[in-house]
N, C-alpha and C positions, 0 to 999 in steps of 0.2 A: 642628339635626335633617336640615338635607339637605348639608351639606359633613362633617358627622365622624360621626355616631354611626348614620343607614342605613346609610350610604356600610359601612363595616365590619362591621354586623351581616351586613347582606345582599351581602359580597364584590363593590362596585363601586369603579369608579375615579371620583371626586367632581370631577376638577380637565379644563378646557377644551383641549382639542388644539388647536391653531391649523393651519388646512389652509393659506394661506399664500397658496396656487396656484392659479391656475383665470380664469373670468371671476368678474365680482360675482355675478350670479343663482347661479352654482355655490356660490360662498364664504356667501352668505347661507341658500341653501337649507344648507346643511353647517351655519353658526352655528343655527340656528333650529330644526333637526330635531335638537342637543344635545340641548333640552330633553325629548326621547322618548326619545331613544338612548342612552347609556353604553359607555366600556370597562367590563368585569368584571373583576376581579384575574386574570385568564386572557389576558386580551386580546381577547378577544373583545366582537362589541358585542352589546349586551342593551337592552331594555327599559329605561329610566331610572325606576328605581323608588323608589327615594332622594331623587329632586328631585318626584315628583308625589306621594309619599305623605308624603313630609316636609314638602311646603309646605301637605299638605292638614292633617297632624295640626298646625304651628304656628299654621296659619287659624284652626284648631279649640281650641287650647288660649288666644289670645289674645281671639278674641270671649267664648266663655263664661269667661276670665277679667277681661281692664279692657274691655271695652266694658259700655254699660248697658245694665241689663235688658232695655230692650225692643228693642237691638239685638240681644240673641244668639238670632237664628234661623238655622236652617236656609241662609234665602235668604243674608243678610248673610256668613256664615261663607266661602258657595261667592264672594261676588261679592271677600270676602279672599282666600282663595285662588287666583281668577284672576288678581286683581291683582298677588301675590307672582307667578306661574308669569307673567308677562306681563315683570314689571319684569327675573327672572331673563333671561327671553329677548332682553330690550335690550341688559341685561349680557354677555351672549354675543357677540352681534351686533357689539358696540363692540370686545370683545378679539378679534374677528378680526380688525377692522379697523383695529385703532389702530396698529398700526407704521405701515402706508402715511400714514394721516393725518397722527402724530409726523414722517414722512419728509417729506411736503411742508410742513407749519409749517416744518420747520428747513432745508428746501433755499429758504424765501423770504426767510429770516431770512440765511442765509448769501450771497446775493446780495451781490455790490459796490455798494457808495452812490457815485453819479458825485463827482467831484472837483467840490472848488468852487474856485470864481475868488479 
């Protein structure tokens, strides 16, 4: 729903475009904002209907299909939806900073080892 069906129908680009430049807080704000803001097929910014409504549809389908009857409530559906949006937000933040993290990890591995006597 979030990555293919709704983006195609709504003419939105579901991909995450890394900022890569700027301070930590600026990049963090950018990455978290991508949950509610995305690019349209025309290249302009727009509300991320695909993410918000796609996650809600998926949460509703999973809650009312796979959960026990006692858990098939609007409150539980909204918790599932909130959890999904939260995980997606964390994923975008990791995508934003992963190249920097990988670079630091590789730099530590590349440091020469002291010679043994």
